[in-house]
N, C-alpha and C positions, 0 to 999 in steps of 0.2 A: 503495500501500500505507500505509494509516494504522498510526501504531507508538504501543503501549502501551507506556509506562514504569512500572513497579514500581519504587521505593525504598521499602526495608525487609523483610526476614521477617518479618512480623506474622502473626497467628492466619489474619489476611481473605487476605492475599495468598499463602497458603500452600493457603490450600482455593481460591485461583481458577486461582491453575498446576495443581490437580489437576483442576481442569471444564475448564479448556481445553486439558488434553491431550486431549480428543476437539475432533475440529474442528468447531468450533461457530460460528466465522468465519471466513469465508473474506478472503482479502484483506488477514489482522492481522499485523505483528512485532510479540515482543513481547521487554521486556528488560527485567532482571530486575538493578535496581541495588542493592548490599548489602555493607556492608563485613564479613562472615561467611560464613562456607563450611556452617557445619551451623545449624541451629536447633533448640531443643527444645518439647515440651510444658509452658507455664509453668504448667499448671493440676497437673504433675507434682509443684509447687515444696514440699511440706510431705512429699510420697510419699518424695521423694528425703532431704527432709533426716532421716526418721526411717528410714531406710532400706526404705522399703516394696517399692520399683524402683532398681531400679541406672543407670545415666547413658545406657548402649546405650539401652533402654527407653523414653527420653526422646528421644532423637535422633534429627534427619529430615535427610537425605542433600541439601541446597539443590541439590545440581549433577547432583545423580540426577532428581531432580523438575522440574528447570527443563528435563533434557534433554528427559521425557516430553511436556513445554508446547511443546516445538518452541523456547524461550525464550536467549535467546544471558545470560550473568551479566557484568556488569561488578564485580568486586569490588575495591571503592574507595567509603571515607565520601562521599556527597553534599556538596557547600560551598556549592550555590545554586542557586537556579533562578530560569532568568535567563524573564520568563513573554513578556516583547517578544520574543523572539527561541525562544523557544517550546526553552527548553534547557535541560536537568538536567546543572551542572558535578559531575564525582564526581573525584576525585584531576585526573589531568591530559586525563580525555579530555569531550568535551560530547556527552554525549548528546540528541539530536532530540526531540522526543516531537511526536505528537495529541492523545495525551490520556495523563495523569500521574494516579496514584493514588500517597498517604501512606500506608505503615503499618510505621512504624519502631516497633521494640522498643528505645528508649531506656532511657540509663545511668538509675541511680536519682535521682529525685529529688531536692534536698538533699546530692548527695555531695561538692560542692563545700563543703560547709559548714565550718567549722576540728573536727578531730580527728575526721570521719568516714573519710578514709580511711586513718588513723593507729589508731584504736582501735574502727570499727565494723566489724563481717561483716556486707558485701552479700547480699544472697539475690538477686539479678540478676547477671552475666549467668548461669543456670540452669546451664551450666559449670560453675560456682564452685563447686555445691554439697555434692558430695564432701569436699571439702578444708572447707570451711566446718564440715559436721556433727563429720568429725573433731578442727577447733579445740575444737568446743564440748562433746564428750563429753569429750576431754584436760581440760578446766578443770575440767567441773564434777569427773572421779575427781581430780583432784589435789587438789580443796577440802574441807575438813572442817568450813568453816561454812554458813552460811545464803549461800544467792548471789544477789543481785541482778542480775533480767534486764530487760533492757528489748527493747521492741519496737516500731520506730517506725516508723508506717503502719497506721489501722486498714484496708485494703482485704480483700480476701480471702487477701490473701497474707499480712499480717499477722498476721490473724485466727486461720488456719491456723495456722505459724508458732507463736504463742501457748500456742494447743494442743497442741504436738507438747512445748513448750519448759517448759509447768508439768506434764506429762506426768514431763518428765524430773525436771524436782527434787525430784518427790517421791519419787520413788525415791533421789535424791542420800543423802549421809549428814550434810547439813547440812540439806537442805531447802531451801527458797528461796522467791521469789517471782516473779510474771511482772506486768509493769505494761506494757500498749497506752499509746505516744502518737502523739497526731493532731493535726490545729489544725482538724481540721476537729468536729463540734458533739457525734458519731455515730459507730459505726464502719459498715461495709460501708456507707457514702454513696448507693454510685449500685446495690446489690445490694437493697433493701427485702425480696426475701419471705423474705431469711435475716436480714435484721437484727436483729429483736426474739429469735429463737429461738434465736442466738446471742450475742447478749449474757447471756442467760438459762444458757444451758449455760456461756459461760463465769464468768461470776459465781459459779457453782454450783462451779468448778473450783478458785476461790480467784483468777480473775485480775482483776489491779485494772485500771483507766485513770483517765488523763488527758489527755481531749477538751479540744479546743477551747484548746490548748495545745501551740503551737510547737517543735519539735526547732532550736536555733538551735549547739548546741557539742557536741562528744561530748570527755568528757578521758577521764583514764585507768581514774578513779573514779565519774564522775560523767554525766549528760544533761543539758545545761542549758536550759530553757526560756524561751519571750519575756517570760513572768509576770515573770522573772525566779527561779522558784524552779530545784531540783534535786535531780535524781532519781538515788540510788545507781544505780550499774549497774558490775554485775562480769563483763557478759557481755550487747552490745549488741547486736540484728540488725535490720539497715536495712531495712526492705518497704515503702516506698515506691513509688509509681507511677514511672511512666518518666518521665521528664524530655524536652519535645517538642522536634521538629527545630529547630535553631534556624535552617535557611533556611526557614523560612517565617516568619515576623513580620520574617525580611530582605529576603525574595522584593516585599513590597508587601501582600501577600494578606489578608484580613481574617481576626483571629486576637483570641482572649481574654486575657486576662490573664496567664493561662499558656503562652503562647505558641502555642497549638492551633489550628489552621485549625477555621473558623464553615463548618459545611457545612447545606444543606437538609436536604430528607426523603430524599432520592436519595443522601445521601453527599456533592454539590459541593459544592465553594466559594457561598459566597452573593453573591458577584459575579457568577458567574457565568461564573466563569472553567475553564479545559477541564482542573480538579486535581478531584481526589477522595481523601478522606481517611474511617479511620475507627479504631478503638482508641484509644492512647494522642496522636496524632497531631490529632485529629477533637472538636468541641466544639460545640455543638448552642444558641443560644439559646432554645430553645423549652420547656416544662415539661413537654412528656412524651418525654424524651432516653430511649432505647429501647436493650434491651442488647444486649451481642455476639455473640452469635449472631444478633440479628436484623438487626443492623449488615453483618457476614457475609455476608449471605444478601442484602441489598441495593446492598452493593457489587457482586457478581461481576452484577447483572441491570443495574445501571449500566453498567458499563465493556461491558459486552453490547453494550446499545444503544447505548451511545458509539461504538463502534469499527465496528456496522452506519449510522451515522449517521440513526440514530432516540432519541425521546424516550424519556428511561427510568418508566418505571411503579415507585409506589410498592410496598413487600409489605405485603400488610395483615395483620390482627395473627393469626401464625399461632400454633396449639397451644402454651402456655410449655412449657416444658424444667422438669426436675426442677433445684431448686438444692442442689448436696450441698456441702458441708465435712468435707475429714476433719480427726477431732477426736486422731489420732495414736494410737488406740487403740486401733483394728482394727476401729476403728467409724464411723461418720459422719454426719452433722449431715443432713437429709431436708427439704426443705419443697416440698409440690408439691399445689397448690390446697390440698385438705381435711386432708390427707394432712401432717401431721408427726411426725418420730422422728430416736433417735437409735439405731440400729443398723448391725449388720451385714449386716447383709442391704443396707443405704444403702452400706456400705463396697463392698462387693464390686459394687455397679453404678456410685459411682465409678470405682471400677477399670476394670469392663467400658469404662467412656466413653473414659474418660484414653487404653486404649491403642487403643481401633478408633480413637481420633481419627488417632494416628501411624503404627497397621498400614495406613489409610487411604491416606493420601499417601504410603509407599513402595511402596503395589500397581500394578503394569503395567497 
């Protein structure tokens, strides 16, 4: 019997567990190793921030999902991946594997920088968002002067959060301004279909940018940048991507400067080790990096092939899905081929897609 060990409860692993609930691979054992008992649809982050969703609508019961897939759950954080012995070390347990896959939703990058824990509001884990929303609403209500909000992170979560905050501040007594800070030269670095339209819309509603400037410290009233500049900040939302699983670099697997596993087009480790990865655990050296949905489909196909002892085929270019961004005002930005607009219909489509993802994983 071949054993598949899924490390982490990211979107690709949730989809894989749902798919493996059907007996597609004979003679396979599945073990899910995760330090959480519940997962959440991260695409609902901005909606949770402005109250469009409840936390229950975004929640996914990992135990129930694993049970339907016939998977055993080890609820411990992973500390080491022993390639020589083909063992994942989680807490006091050693979990042997024939096939290992990594898809961990990590803590925010930079969360260990000075002042972040004390003064910033993290937008992950998703379960903390109701508390974040209450804190932000309280600070806005208590202030009669202009409020400076800094969103650290120019990815999808940061961009949507900036839309939400700018709308909130426009209705505040003293108003205010939102600034997106990111070390990259552009927002939505890996989401090119939405990038230009999102930048135009953010500029139109008054959001400012400090790009190519990495945040290095947060104080009670400022965000300090690596360039030496300082931005005034009454509210700081920490919206960076997840930090890589430390066990990747420590295991000797090939990785990039951020500690993410270098993978080939089948999502397998580039050195041929029996380890696959996707999401925030994976990086590619090729220039044609593919989106998350494509990676999720590829990972499932590759894991099935590995469990069956065959070589994985790469997934061809599938029809692209619409890029949808929550703009926090009952509308969404949509980019899909020649279609580009900001509308209530696009928001309805986004809500439908977000809720369908959760519903599918809960379906027996």
